[in-house]
MARZAKOL-393375 format. One record per residue (C-alpha): x, y, z; residue number from 0. Coordinates in steps of 0.25 Angstrom, whole numbers, plus 5000, padded with zeros to 4 digits. Example, Ala and Ser with C-alpha at 12.3 -4.5 7.8 and 13.67 -1.06 7.14 Angstrom:
2
+------+------+------+-----+
|   xx |   yy |   zz |   n |
+------+------+------+-----+
| 5049 | 4982 | 5031 |   0 |
| 5055 | 4996 | 5029 |   1 |
+------+------+------+-----+
***
This chain:
224
+------+------+------+-----+
|   xx |   yy |   zz |   n |
+------+------+------+-----+
| 5073 | 4840 | 4310 |   0 |
| 5064 | 4828 | 4313 |   1 |
| 5073 | 4816 | 4317 |   2 |
| 5072 | 4803 | 4309 |   3 |
| 5063 | 4792 | 4315 |   4 |
| 5071 | 4779 | 4317 |   5 |
| 5063 | 4766 | 4317 |   6 |
| 5066 | 4763 | 4332 |   7 |
| 5062 | 4777 | 4337 |   8 |
| 5050 | 4784 | 4341 |   9 |
| 5050 | 4799 | 4340 |  10 |
| 5041 | 4807 | 4350 |  11 |
| 5039 | 4822 | 4348 |  12 |
| 5035 | 4832 | 4358 |  13 |
| 5027 | 4844 | 4352 |  14 |
| 5024 | 4857 | 4360 |  15 |
| 5010 | 4861 | 4356 |  16 |
| 5010 | 4876 | 4360 |  17 |
| 5018 | 4880 | 4348 |  18 |
| 5017 | 4894 | 4341 |  19 |
| 5005 | 4896 | 4332 |  20 |
| 5014 | 4896 | 4319 |  21 |
| 5018 | 4882 | 4322 |  22 |
| 5004 | 4877 | 4324 |  23 |
| 5000 | 4885 | 4311 |  24 |
| 5011 | 4878 | 4303 |  25 |
| 5007 | 4864 | 4308 |  26 |
| 4992 | 4866 | 4306 |  27 |
| 4995 | 4867 | 4291 |  28 |
| 5001 | 4852 | 4292 |  29 |
| 4988 | 4846 | 4298 |  30 |
| 4978 | 4838 | 4291 |  31 |
| 4964 | 4843 | 4289 |  32 |
| 4959 | 4833 | 4300 |  33 |
| 4969 | 4839 | 4310 |  34 |
| 4966 | 4853 | 4306 |  35 |
| 4951 | 4850 | 4309 |  36 |
| 4954 | 4844 | 4322 |  37 |
| 4962 | 4856 | 4326 |  38 |
| 4951 | 4865 | 4323 |  39 |
| 4942 | 4858 | 4333 |  40 |
| 4950 | 4863 | 4345 |  41 |
| 4944 | 4874 | 4352 |  42 |
| 4956 | 4881 | 4357 |  43 |
| 4968 | 4886 | 4349 |  44 |
| 4978 | 4880 | 4358 |  45 |
| 4973 | 4866 | 4357 |  46 |
| 4971 | 4867 | 4342 |  47 |
| 4986 | 4872 | 4341 |  48 |
| 4991 | 4861 | 4349 |  49 |
| 4984 | 4851 | 4340 |  50 |
| 4990 | 4857 | 4328 |  51 |
| 5004 | 4857 | 4333 |  52 |
| 5003 | 4843 | 4338 |  53 |
| 4998 | 4837 | 4325 |  54 |
| 5006 | 4846 | 4316 |  55 |
| 5019 | 4842 | 4324 |  56 |
| 5015 | 4828 | 4321 |  57 |
| 5013 | 4830 | 4306 |  58 |
| 5026 | 4838 | 4306 |  59 |
| 5034 | 4827 | 4312 |  60 |
| 5028 | 4816 | 4304 |  61 |
| 5031 | 4824 | 4291 |  62 |
| 5046 | 4824 | 4295 |  63 |
| 5046 | 4809 | 4299 |  64 |
| 5040 | 4804 | 4286 |  65 |
| 5047 | 4814 | 4277 |  66 |
| 5033 | 4818 | 4272 |  67 |
| 5033 | 4827 | 4259 |  68 |
| 5024 | 4830 | 4248 |  69 |
| 5025 | 4825 | 4234 |  70 |
| 5024 | 4833 | 4221 |  71 |
| 5009 | 4832 | 4222 |  72 |
| 5008 | 4837 | 4236 |  73 |
| 5005 | 4824 | 4242 |  74 |
| 5012 | 4820 | 4256 |  75 |
| 5022 | 4809 | 4255 |  76 |
| 5033 | 4802 | 4263 |  77 |
| 5047 | 4807 | 4261 |  78 |
| 5058 | 4797 | 4256 |  79 |
| 5064 | 4795 | 4270 |  80 |
| 5051 | 4789 | 4275 |  81 |
| 5052 | 4774 | 4279 |  82 |
| 5045 | 4771 | 4292 |  83 |
| 5031 | 4774 | 4295 |  84 |
| 5030 | 4784 | 4307 |  85 |
| 5019 | 4781 | 4317 |  86 |
| 5015 | 4793 | 4326 |  87 |
| 5007 | 4798 | 4337 |  88 |
| 5003 | 4811 | 4343 |  89 |
| 4998 | 4816 | 4357 |  90 |
| 4996 | 4829 | 4363 |  91 |
| 4993 | 4835 | 4376 |  92 |
| 4992 | 4850 | 4380 |  93 |
| 5005 | 4857 | 4374 |  94 |
| 5012 | 4844 | 4370 |  95 |
| 5011 | 4834 | 4359 |  96 |
| 5019 | 4821 | 4358 |  97 |
| 5021 | 4814 | 4345 |  98 |
| 5027 | 4800 | 4343 |  99 |
| 5032 | 4795 | 4329 | 100 |
| 5038 | 4781 | 4327 | 101 |
| 5041 | 4773 | 4314 | 102 |
| 5032 | 4761 | 4311 | 103 |
| 5027 | 4758 | 4326 | 104 |
| 5015 | 4763 | 4333 | 105 |
| 5017 | 4775 | 4343 | 106 |
| 5008 | 4782 | 4353 | 107 |
| 5011 | 4794 | 4361 | 108 |
| 5003 | 4802 | 4372 | 109 |
| 5006 | 4815 | 4380 | 110 |
| 4999 | 4821 | 4391 | 111 |
| 5001 | 4833 | 4399 | 112 |
| 5002 | 4831 | 4414 | 113 |
| 4990 | 4837 | 4421 | 114 |
| 4989 | 4837 | 4436 | 115 |
| 4976 | 4836 | 4443 | 116 |
| 4970 | 4826 | 4434 | 117 |
| 4962 | 4814 | 4439 | 118 |
| 4972 | 4804 | 4433 | 119 |
| 4968 | 4793 | 4443 | 120 |
| 4954 | 4793 | 4437 | 121 |
| 4959 | 4793 | 4423 | 122 |
| 4969 | 4781 | 4426 | 123 |
| 4958 | 4773 | 4432 | 124 |
| 4950 | 4774 | 4419 | 125 |
| 4961 | 4772 | 4409 | 126 |
| 4973 | 4765 | 4416 | 127 |
| 4974 | 4750 | 4418 | 128 |
| 4973 | 4746 | 4433 | 129 |
| 4989 | 4744 | 4433 | 130 |
| 4991 | 4758 | 4428 | 131 |
| 4981 | 4764 | 4438 | 132 |
| 4988 | 4757 | 4449 | 133 |
| 5002 | 4762 | 4445 | 134 |
| 4996 | 4776 | 4444 | 135 |
| 4991 | 4775 | 4458 | 136 |
| 5005 | 4773 | 4463 | 137 |
| 5011 | 4786 | 4458 | 138 |
| 5012 | 4798 | 4467 | 139 |
| 5003 | 4809 | 4466 | 140 |
| 5013 | 4819 | 4460 | 141 |
| 5016 | 4809 | 4449 | 142 |
| 5002 | 4804 | 4446 | 143 |
| 4999 | 4813 | 4434 | 144 |
| 5012 | 4809 | 4426 | 145 |
| 5010 | 4794 | 4430 | 146 |
| 4996 | 4794 | 4425 | 147 |
| 5000 | 4801 | 4412 | 148 |
| 5012 | 4792 | 4410 | 149 |
| 5002 | 4780 | 4410 | 150 |
| 4991 | 4788 | 4402 | 151 |
| 5001 | 4792 | 4391 | 152 |
| 5007 | 4778 | 4389 | 153 |
| 4993 | 4772 | 4388 | 154 |
| 4989 | 4783 | 4377 | 155 |
| 5002 | 4781 | 4369 | 156 |
| 5000 | 4766 | 4369 | 157 |
| 4985 | 4767 | 4364 | 158 |
| 4989 | 4777 | 4354 | 159 |
| 5000 | 4769 | 4349 | 160 |
| 4991 | 4757 | 4347 | 161 |
| 4982 | 4766 | 4339 | 162 |
| 4969 | 4763 | 4347 | 163 |
| 4969 | 4774 | 4357 | 164 |
| 4958 | 4773 | 4368 | 165 |
| 4952 | 4761 | 4361 | 166 |
| 4962 | 4753 | 4370 | 167 |
| 4956 | 4755 | 4384 | 168 |
| 4968 | 4762 | 4392 | 169 |
| 4965 | 4754 | 4404 | 170 |
| 4966 | 4741 | 4397 | 171 |
| 4982 | 4741 | 4397 | 172 |
| 4993 | 4746 | 4406 | 173 |
| 5005 | 4754 | 4400 | 174 |
| 5014 | 4745 | 4410 | 175 |
| 5012 | 4733 | 4401 | 176 |
| 5013 | 4738 | 4387 | 177 |
| 5025 | 4732 | 4383 | 178 |
| 5030 | 4723 | 4371 | 179 |
| 5023 | 4729 | 4359 | 180 |
| 5023 | 4744 | 4364 | 181 |
| 5033 | 4753 | 4371 | 182 |
| 5028 | 4764 | 4380 | 183 |
| 5036 | 4776 | 4385 | 184 |
| 5032 | 4788 | 4393 | 185 |
| 5037 | 4802 | 4387 | 186 |
| 5040 | 4815 | 4394 | 187 |
| 5038 | 4825 | 4382 | 188 |
| 5037 | 4838 | 4391 | 189 |
| 5036 | 4842 | 4405 | 190 |
| 5021 | 4840 | 4410 | 191 |
| 5018 | 4830 | 4399 | 192 |
| 5019 | 4814 | 4399 | 193 |
| 5019 | 4807 | 4386 | 194 |
| 5020 | 4792 | 4381 | 195 |
| 5024 | 4784 | 4369 | 196 |
| 5020 | 4771 | 4365 | 197 |
| 5027 | 4764 | 4354 | 198 |
| 5025 | 4751 | 4347 | 199 |
| 5036 | 4741 | 4349 | 200 |
| 5049 | 4742 | 4358 | 201 |
| 5063 | 4749 | 4357 | 202 |
| 5059 | 4762 | 4351 | 203 |
| 5067 | 4774 | 4354 | 204 |
| 5059 | 4787 | 4358 | 205 |
| 5065 | 4800 | 4352 | 206 |
| 5058 | 4812 | 4358 | 207 |
| 5058 | 4826 | 4351 | 208 |
| 5051 | 4839 | 4353 | 209 |
| 5044 | 4844 | 4340 | 210 |
| 5047 | 4858 | 4336 | 211 |
| 5052 | 4866 | 4324 | 212 |
| 5067 | 4864 | 4329 | 213 |
| 5075 | 4851 | 4329 | 214 |
| 5069 | 4842 | 4340 | 215 |
| 5077 | 4838 | 4352 | 216 |
| 5077 | 4822 | 4354 | 217 |
| 5076 | 4814 | 4366 | 218 |
| 5078 | 4799 | 4365 | 219 |
| 5074 | 4787 | 4373 | 220 |
| 5071 | 4772 | 4371 | 221 |
| 5057 | 4765 | 4373 | 222 |
| 5054 | 4751 | 4374 | 223 |
+------+------+------+-----+
***
């Protein structure tokens, strides 16, 4: 059973993308024509299947939250319990997707798998602010990858929540000074991954769930 979304909550869903083929086949049927065309462009079956599961899981969740159904003519419409407008965002990396859903406020989410041996310093010098680069340089080597990804995912989540993506130069702002109108939070959706959530406003409670056919297990924390 999908939990009800309270006005002061943000729900995040961790989705495992290496699900059985029967799961991906069922979700494929729910995708839009555009999403099906996009999935067909992937060369490798595993990548295509992960795309289908990520976007199918998002559609499944939104259908539950808004109480969507079909009228007598087959046209989709909102159920009688629908009141607040859900805002949502999706990110996926390797075998994991992260979905954020909130009511009437903008949200952005990002997730990245931790990869050792990457040239994180070079990427930081290109995309981080001077303050962020300086902070990263102080982190011990064994913690360097996770520290980089904490900052990177926060920046991505914020830019996605704003709806402007990389049209906002990533080096033009520091995640250490994004206060007031936005709340930023680092998430730990699964071992070996770093995630982040950006929410418009303050004082929202984050409820974290695992998407699966069975009833999800909840984890609660406050943000802002």
